N, C-alpha and C positions, 0 to 999 in steps of 0.2 A: 758162687755161691757163700764168699768169704760174708756176704751182707747179712747171713744168716748166723756166723757167729757173733754170739751173743758177748763177745769182748769188745765187739767192734763198736755196733751200734751207730752205724751213721746215719745221721738226722734224717737224711733226705730217701734214704733207704727204709726208716721205720715211720717217721711223725709229719704229719701234714702240716709242720709250722715253718716260720720264715726262718729258718737257719743256713747258713752255706754248708757245703762238701764238705768232710773232713777228706782232706787231699789224702793228708798221712796217713787214713786210718784203717789200713791195712793190718792184720793182726803181727805183733811183735815174733809170735811163734808160728813159723810158716810148716813145720811139720805137724803139727794140731792142725791148722786151718787143712791142710790137704787130706788129713783123715775124715774131718768133717765134710769136706768134699768129695772122696772118695765114697763114703758111707750114703750119703745124698744120692751118689750115680748106683749106686748097688739096690737103694730103695727104689728108683724108677725103674730099673731095670729088671726088678724080680719077677718070677714069671711071664717072662714076656719072650723072644726068641730071641739070640744071640746075634747081636750088633756091633757093628764099629761105632765109636761116640766122636763126633767132631765138635769141638768147645772155643771157645773162646776165654781167654784169660788174661790174667798178668802174672806173665811164667818170667821174664827178664832176668828180675833180680831174686829168683829163688828159684833157679835151676835146679841144685843141687836137691832139695827138699822133691820138686816136681819128677825127677828122675827117679829118685827113692822110690817114691808114690807109684810112679805108673812107669816103670822101668822099659815098658816093650811100647812107650806110647812115640811117636813122630810126632815133631813140631816143624809149624811150618812161620818163619820168622821174616816178616815185611819191614823195610831196611828204605827210609825215605832220607832226603836231605832236612837236616836238622833246622835250618832254620827256617823252611816250611812248615817244620813239625811245630815251634815255639809260636809260630803265628798262628796255628789252625786251632789249634789246642788252647790258644787264648782266646779265641773268638768263640769257638765252639762252648769252654764251658760258661763264658761270658753269656752268650745266647741262653744256656741253660737256668744257668743262675739268674738272671732278669727276672724270669718267672716266677722265682722262687723269693727273693730277698729285694727285689728292684734294681734300682739301676747301681750298675756296677763299675769301681775304678779301674779301667781299661789297661792306666799305668801299671798300678800294683800289679793287677794279675799277669799283664806281660812281663815283669821282674819275674813272679814267681814259676810262670810257665816257660819260662828260658833257664832258671834254673834248674827246672827238672827235668826240662831236656838236655841241660849239662850232666845231669847227675846217670841217666839214663843210658847217653854215651860213653862218660868215663866206666860206667857197669859192663858195658858190652864191651870196651877194648880189653877192659883188665880181667874179666871172669873167664876162667881157662873152660869152662865148661859150655862157651858161646862155639867151640871148635868141635864140640861133639858128633858123631856122625850120626845120633837120631837127628838133628837140625836140619833142615833143609832152608838156607837164606835165600831171600828171593827180592828183587828190587822192585819197589813201590812203583815205578814205572811202568814195569811191565806187566804187573798185575792191572794196571790200568788199561794197558793196551791191548790184554788178548787175556781175561780172568779165566776162560775156560782151560785154555791152554797152559797157565799156572796149575791148576785143580790137576789136568792130567798129568803133566812132571810129577807134582806132588803123591800122586796113585802112584805111578810108576817107581818114584822114591820110597814107598813103604811096602812096594811089594804087590801093590793091586791093581787093577784095572779099570778104566774109567768106561761103562759100557757106550755102546753106541745112542741107547735110549736115554740115558743118564746125561748124556754129553745135549743131547738136542733139547730135553726139559728142560735142559742149565740156562742154554740160548735162549730158550724161548722165552721163561721168567725174564732173563736181562733185557731181552727186548721190548717186552710190555711191562715194566717195573722200571722204567728210567732213575735213576738216583734225584735226578731232580723235579721229581714230577710231582710233590707237594711244593716246590719253591728252591732256589740255587741258594746253596749254602755259601756267603762270600765273606773272606777276609782277606787282609793286604799286610803285606812286610812292614807297611806303616807304622803297625802296632808296633815293633821293634825299634826303630829308627826316632820315632815320638819318645821314646826313653831314654834316647841319647847313644841307642847300639850305632856302629858302622857294620853296615852289611857284606862289604868286605874283608872286615876284620874278624866277622863270625867265621863267613866260608872261609877264610885260612885259618881259625882255630877248630874245623871239623875236620880241616882238609883229611887228617890221618883217617879218621873212620870212614871217609866217603872212597878215599883210595881202597880200604881193605874189602870192601863190600861193592865197590863197582858203581857208586852211586852218583849221578851227576847234580850240577846246581841246577835248580829248578829255576827257569827265565820266566817268572810271572812276578806280576807286583805284589 
């Protein structure tokens, strides 16, 4: 819902014009943004049966404001090899932006997204709220291996029960909607080595993060 905060006005959210995404375009007042977020959810739910909301959002840098707004919320936090994160997000955003602005400078994009990855890891390693008991930390590789098992564990973490019917529907959906059904997303860590980065040095840089959350180095190009 941050795109509906008129202090942001992210070009790609509002206007069909060839402008790049404003990566740092989130509001500078996260408490105000979460008030908008909560108000929108209340509007959506008005007059409807009470249910649990399941949402995806950018909460890592704003945990204090997130939990102040939703003190009874639970948060599932996926952790992945940061080297793969930097390479993947570089290619993902390049693919998106190429359709909006044309050819993308992959070297500049890789530098930017590596910097953003470093900032995210630094926040994760220094923010005391990362250890809040309302957060369940999950390895990305575990989620890929058995997403339904991760969901079941998270339900248990939240004091809820994943019904057999719900699990069956999830597995049926996954079986009939493969992630690569419209084409496989491809990227390479060469995006990082092409800008002069040494992968072994990056792995060593991120070693404290990997050790803290049990994240292994992903052996892929």
